[in-house]
Structures are given as structure tokens and as C-alpha cells.
FIKOLZA-1660 file (N, C-alpha, C; in steps of 0.1 Angstrom, whole numbers, plus 5000, padded with zeros to 4 digits):
% residues 118
   i   px   py   pz ch aa at
   1 1547 7401 7469  A  M  N
   1 1543 7403 7480  A  M CA
   1 1545 7415 7488  A  M  C
   2 1533 7419 7495  A  A  N
   2 1537 7430 7504  A  A CA
   2 1544 7428 7517  A  A  C
   3 1549 7442 7518  A  A  N
   3 1555 7442 7535  A  A CA
   3 1545 7438 7547  A  A  C
   4 1552 7430 7557  A  K  N
   4 1543 7430 7568  A  K CA
   4 1545 7443 7571  A  K  C
   5 1536 7442 7586  A  P  N
   5 1533 7451 7590  A  P CA
   5 1551 7454 7602  A  P  C
   6 1553 7465 7602  A  R  N
   6 1561 7467 7613  A  R CA
   6 1564 7470 7627  A  R  C
   7 1554 7474 7630  A  N  N
   7 1552 7484 7645  A  N CA
   7 1536 7478 7648  A  N  C
   8 1537 7479 7663  A  Q  N
   8 1520 7475 7672  A  Q CA
   8 1511 7484 7665  A  Q  C
   9 1515 7495 7661  A  L  N
   9 1503 7502 7656  A  L CA
   9 1495 7497 7644  A  L  C
  10 1507 7492 7634  A  A  N
  10 1498 7486 7623  A  A CA
  10 1493 7472 7625  A  A  C
  11 1501 7466 7634  A  G  N
  11 1491 7451 7637  A  G CA
  11 1476 7457 7648  A  G  C
  12 1477 7467 7653  A  W  N
  12 1463 7466 7660  A  W CA
  12 1454 7469 7652  A  W  C
  13 1460 7483 7642  A  T  N
  13 1450 7487 7632  A  T CA
  13 1445 7474 7626  A  T  C
  14 1453 7463 7620  A  A  N
  14 1447 7455 7612  A  A CA
  14 1436 7450 7621  A  A  C
  15 1437 7448 7632  A  L  N
  15 1426 7444 7641  A  L CA
  15 1416 7447 7641  A  L  C
  16 1416 7460 7639  A  A  N
  16 1408 7468 7645  A  A CA
  16 1398 7465 7629  A  A  C
  17 1405 7472 7621  A  I  N
  17 1394 7466 7606  A  I CA
  17 1388 7452 7604  A  I  C
  18 1398 7442 7610  A  N  N
  18 1394 7428 7605  A  N CA
  18 1380 7427 7615  A  N  C
  19 1382 7431 7627  A  L  N
  19 1368 7428 7639  A  L CA
  19 1360 7439 7633  A  L  C
  20 1361 7454 7631  A  G  N
  20 1351 7462 7630  A  G CA
  20 1345 7467 7619  A  G  C
  21 1355 7461 7611  A  A  N
  21 1349 7467 7594  A  A CA
  21 1342 7457 7587  A  A  C
  22 1358 7450 7579  A  T  N
  22 1350 7442 7569  A  T CA
  22 1366 7427 7574  A  T  C
  23 1362 7418 7577  A  P  N
  23 1367 7408 7580  A  P CA
  23 1375 7401 7569  A  P  C
  24 1387 7401 7570  A  G  N
  24 1398 7398 7561  A  G CA
  24 1410 7412 7551  A  G  C
  25 1399 7424 7552  A  L  N
  25 1405 7436 7548  A  L CA
  25 1416 7441 7557  A  L  C
  26 1417 7440 7571  A  G  N
  26 1428 7440 7576  A  G CA
  26 1441 7431 7577  A  G  C
  27 1437 7418 7571  A  S  N
  27 1444 7409 7570  A  S CA
  27 1454 7412 7555  A  S  C
  28 1442 7415 7548  A  F  N
  28 1453 7419 7532  A  F CA
  28 1461 7431 7534  A  F  C
  29 1454 7441 7538  A  L  N
  29 1465 7455 7543  A  L CA
  29 1476 7451 7549  A  L  C
  30 1477 7442 7559  A  A  N
  30 1487 7438 7569  A  A CA
  30 1497 7430 7562  A  A  C
  31 1493 7422 7551  A  G  N
  31 1501 7419 7539  A  G CA
  31 1498 7402 7542  A  G  C
  32 1490 7399 7543  A  H  N
  32 1484 7385 7543  A  H CA
  32 1473 7382 7528  A  H  C
  33 1481 7388 7517  A  R  N
  33 1472 7392 7507  A  R CA
  33 1459 7383 7505  A  R  C
  34 1467 7368 7504  A  L  N
  34 1457 7357 7496  A  L CA
  34 1446 7354 7509  A  L  C
  35 1451 7351 7524  A  V  N
  35 1443 7346 7533  A  V CA
  35 1434 7360 7535  A  V  C
  36 1436 7372 7534  A  G  N
  36 1430 7381 7535  A  G CA
  36 1414 7381 7523  A  G  C
  37 1420 7378 7511  A  V  N
  37 1409 7375 7499  A  V CA
  37 1403 7363 7499  A  V  C
  38 1404 7353 7509  A  F  N
  38 1393 7346 7511  A  F CA
  38 1385 7348 7526  A  F  C
  39 1389 7357 7535  A  Q  N
  39 1381 7360 7543  A  Q CA
  39 1375 7373 7538  A  Q  C
  40 1379 7379 7530  A  M  N
  40 1366 7392 7522  A  M CA
  40 1357 7382 7515  A  M  C
  41 1361 7371 7509  A  G  N
  41 1352 7363 7500  A  G CA
  41 1341 7357 7509  A  G  C
  42 1343 7351 7520  A  L  N
  42 1335 7345 7532  A  L CA
  42 1325 7355 7535  A  L  C
  43 1336 7364 7540  A  S  N
  43 1325 7377 7549  A  S CA
  43 1315 7386 7537  A  S  C
  44 1320 7385 7525  A  V  N
  44 1311 7392 7514  A  V CA
  44 1301 7382 7511  A  V  C
  45 1303 7369 7510  A  S  N
  45 1293 7360 7504  A  S CA
  45 1279 7358 7520  A  S  C
  46 1288 7359 7529  A  G  N
  46 1277 7359 7545  A  G CA
  46 1266 7369 7542  A  G  C
  47 1273 7379 7537  A  F  N
  47 1270 7391 7539  A  F CA
  47 1255 7395 7534  A  F  C
  48 1259 7389 7513  A  I  N
  48 1249 7388 7509  A  I CA
  48 1240 7376 7508  A  I  C
  49 1245 7366 7514  A  S  N
  49 1231 7356 7519  A  S CA
  49 1223 7364 7529  A  S  C
  50 1225 7369 7536  A  I  N
  50 1220 7378 7547  A  I CA
  50 1212 7389 7540  A  I  C
  51 1215 7395 7536  A  M  N
  51 1207 7404 7524  A  M CA
  51 1197 7400 7517  A  M  C
  52 1199 7388 7511  A  A  N
  52 1190 7383 7507  A  A CA
  52 1182 7377 7513  A  A  C
  53 1182 7372 7524  A  W  N
  53 1172 7370 7535  A  W CA
  53 1163 7378 7536  A  W  C
  54 1170 7390 7540  A  F  N
  54 1162 7402 7547  A  F CA
  54 1154 7408 7531  A  F  C
  55 1157 7408 7522  A  W  N
  55 1151 7411 7513  A  W CA
  55 1135 7400 7510  A  W  C
  56 1140 7390 7512  A  A  N
  56 1123 7383 7508  A  A CA
  56 1116 7381 7520  A  A  C
  57 1120 7385 7533  A  F  N
  57 1114 7387 7543  A  F CA
  57 1106 7400 7546  A  F  C
  58 1113 7412 7535  A  F  N
  58 1104 7422 7538  A  F CA
  58 1098 7426 7526  A  F  C
  59 1100 7421 7514  A  R  N
  59 1095 7415 7499  A  R CA
  59 1082 7409 7507  A  R  C
  60 1085 7398 7515  A  G  N
  60 1069 7390 7516  A  G CA
  60 1060 7398 7528  A  G  C
  61 1067 7403 7535  A  A  N
  61 1057 7414 7547  A  A CA
  61 1051 7425 7540  A  A  C
  62 1055 7428 7529  A  W  N
  62 1053 7443 7522  A  W CA
  62 1039 7436 7517  A  W  C
  63 1040 7426 7508  A  G  N
  63 1031 7417 7500  A  G CA
  63 1019 7415 7512  A  G  C
  64 1023 7412 7520  A  S  N
  64 1007 7406 7532  A  S CA
  64 1004 7417 7539  A  S  C
  65 1014 7427 7538  A  V  N
  65 1006 7440 7541  A  V CA
  65 0997 7442 7532  A  V  C
  66 1004 7445 7520  A  Q  N
  66 0991 7451 7506  A  Q CA
  66 0979 7445 7509  A  Q  C
  67 0979 7428 7512  A  A  N
  67 0967 7416 7512  A  A CA
  67 0960 7418 7521  A  A  C
  68 0969 7425 7537  A  G  N
  68 0960 7422 7546  A  G CA
  68 0961 7406 7553  A  G  C
  69 0969 7401 7548  A  D  N
  69 0971 7389 7556  A  D CA
  69 0982 7387 7567  A  D  C
  70 0987 7378 7573  A  S  N
  70 1000 7378 7581  A  S CA
  70 1011 7376 7576  A  S  C
  71 1022 7378 7579  A  V  N
  71 1037 7379 7575  A  V CA
  71 1040 7363 7575  A  V  C
  72 1046 7359 7564  A  V  N
  72 1052 7344 7563  A  V CA
  72 1063 7342 7560  A  V  C
  73 1070 7337 7572  A  W  N
  73 1087 7343 7570  A  W CA
  73 1090 7333 7560  A  W  C
  74 1100 7340 7553  A  P  N
  74 1112 7329 7545  A  P CA
  74 1117 7318 7552  A  P  C
  75 1124 7310 7544  A  P  N
  75 1129 7297 7553  A  P CA
  75 1144 7302 7557  A  P  C
  76 1146 7296 7572  A  A  N
  76 1158 7304 7576  A  A CA
  76 1169 7302 7571  A  A  C
  77 1171 7295 7558  A  R  N
  77 1183 7287 7553  A  R CA
  77 1197 7301 7552  A  R  C
  78 1190 7308 7544  A  G  N
  78 1200 7318 7540  A  G CA
  78 1202 7328 7551  A  G  C
  79 1195 7326 7562  A  L  N
  79 1197 7335 7574  A  L CA
  79 1207 7328 7578  A  L  C
  80 1206 7313 7581  A  I  N
  80 1218 7305 7589  A  I CA
  80 1229 7305 7579  A  I  C
  81 1227 7301 7567  A  L  N
  81 1240 7300 7560  A  L CA
  81 1249 7315 7561  A  L  C
  82 1244 7327 7557  A  G  N
  82 1251 7337 7559  A  G CA
  82 1256 7341 7572  A  G  C
  83 1251 7337 7584  A  G  N
  83 1258 7338 7595  A  G CA
  83 1266 7330 7600  A  G  C
  84 1268 7317 7594  A  A  N
  84 1279 7309 7598  A  A CA
  84 1289 7312 7585  A  A  C
  85 1285 7316 7574  A  L  N
  85 1302 7322 7567  A  L CA
  85 1302 7334 7572  A  L  C
  86 1295 7346 7575  A  F  N
  86 1300 7356 7574  A  F CA
  86 1310 7355 7592  A  F  C
  87 1306 7347 7604  A  G  N
  87 1309 7345 7616  A  G CA
  87 1320 7338 7614  A  G  C
  88 1325 7328 7606  A  S  N
  88 1337 7319 7603  A  S CA
  88 1346 7328 7595  A  S  C
  89 1345 7337 7585  A  A  N
  89 1351 7348 7583  A  A CA
  89 1359 7356 7593  A  A  C
  90 1346 7362 7601  A  W  N
  90 1350 7367 7617  A  W CA
  90 1364 7362 7626  A  W  C
  91 1360 7352 7628  A  L  N
  91 1368 7345 7635  A  L CA
  91 1382 7336 7627  A  L  C
  92 1382 7336 7615  A  W  N
  92 1392 7334 7610  A  W CA
  92 1402 7348 7611  A  W  C
  93 1394 7359 7609  A  S  N
  93 1402 7371 7603  A  S CA
  93 1408 7373 7624  A  S  C
  94 1401 7370 7632  A  L  N
  94 1406 7373 7647  A  L CA
  94 1420 7367 7646  A  L  C
  95 1419 7352 7646  A  V  N
  95 1429 7342 7642  A  V CA
  95 1445 7350 7636  A  V  C
  96 1439 7355 7622  A  T  N
  96 1451 7362 7615  A  T CA
  96 1455 7374 7622  A  T  C
  97 1446 7383 7626  A  S  N
  97 1455 7392 7636  A  S CA
  97 1458 7388 7647  A  S  C
  98 1455 7379 7653  A  L  N
  98 1461 7374 7667  A  L CA
  98 1480 7371 7661  A  L  C
  99 1481 7364 7652  A  Q  N
  99 1491 7358 7641  A  Q CA
  99 1501 7374 7637  A  Q  C
 100 1494 7379 7634  A  I  N
 100 1501 7393 7631  A  I CA
 100 1510 7397 7639  A  I  C
 101 1497 7397 7650  A  L  N
 101 1503 7406 7664  A  L CA
 101 1516 7400 7671  A  L  C
 102 1514 7387 7671  A  R  N
 102 1527 7376 7673  A  R CA
 102 1539 7382 7664  A  R  C
 103 1533 7382 7650  A  E  N
 103 1549 7385 7643  A  E CA
 103 1556 7395 7646  A  E  C
 104 1547 7406 7648  A  I  N
 104 1551 7419 7649  A  I CA
 104 1563 7418 7665  A  I  C
 105 1556 7412 7673  A  R  N
 105 1563 7411 7687  A  R CA
 105 1575 7405 7687  A  R  C
 106 1574 7394 7680  A  K  N
 106 1589 7388 7678  A  K CA
 106 1598 7395 7669  A  K  C
 107 1591 7401 7657  A  A  N
 107 1604 7409 7652  A  A CA
 107 1610 7418 7655  A  A  C
 108 1600 7426 7667  A  T  N
 108 1604 7438 7671  A  T CA
 108 1614 7436 7687  A  T  C
 109 1626 7445 7685  A  P  N
 109 1632 7440 7703  A  P CA
 109 1625 7449 7710  A  P  C
 110 1629 7444 7724  A  P  N
 110 1620 7448 7735  A  P CA
 110 1631 7464 7735  A  P  C
 111 1619 7474 7741  A  I  N
 111 1628 7483 7744  A  I CA
 111 1632 7485 7762  A  I  C
 112 1645 7483 7758  A  L  N
 112 1651 7481 7776  A  L CA
 112 1655 7495 7781  A  L  C
 113 1652 7498 7796  A  P  N
 113 1654 7510 7800  A  P CA
 113 1666 7517 7799  A  P  C
 114 1667 7526 7801  A  E  N
 114 1682 7531 7799  A  E CA
 114 1688 7529 7815  A  E  C
 115 1704 7525 7813  A  S  N
 115 1707 7522 7829  A  S CA
 115 1711 7538 7835  A  S  C
 116 1715 7542 7846  A  S  N
 116 1721 7556 7851  A  S CA
 116 1730 7552 7856  A  S  C
 117 1743 7553 7849  A  D  N
 117 1755 7551 7852  A  D CA
 117 1762 7558 7853  A  D  C
 118 1767 7570 7865  A  R  N
 118 1773 7581 7865  A  R CA
 118 1784 7584 7871  A  R  C
% end
């Protein structure tokens, strides 16, 4: 098992990667390997589903433009499923990131100010 992050910067970096780049990648890099893999799997599945829907939409739109017809929308099933998968991965990675920050806060002793005994 990988080492857990030891400082606040590593925890905040995991949070930023999870929420801003790829849900699950920050968790994976922070040492939560299995959870990170499942989160990335959900997010990539959702992304692929959304991109497949957009591909069907643009392919239909292009065909409609070529034929001079109006655009026929593809079923929203893929868009909704992809959004739900990606959204659930994003929320799960948010919870994991907050747990990582809590673990770091508990493991790191507070820095106390030095007393001025002269």
C-alpha cells in the first residue's frame, strides 16, 4: 500500500486534482488506491457515455444539415447516465478528499507558538 500524504499541501493537492482534473486521480495519488481506481472508473465511464451522446448528436446534426432536414435529437439516456456516473464519481472523490484532509489534520500535531520566557 502506498504511503498516505503527510502534509496539508499533499491533501489540498489531492482535493484539487480530484475536483478539478479527474475524479479519483487525487485519491489514487494520495494513497487510497482501490477507491481511486473505482472513482476513476466511474468518471471515465461517465465521460465516455457523454462523449458517445455528443457524437450521436453531431453525427445526426451533420446528416440533417446535409439533407436539409431539421436536427433530430438522440435519446437523452446516454447524456443522463453519463452525467449521473461522472457526478457520482465527483461527489465520491470530494468525500474522499475531505477524509484525506481530516486524516492529515489528525496525524499532524498542532504547531504551538513559542513562549517568550526570558
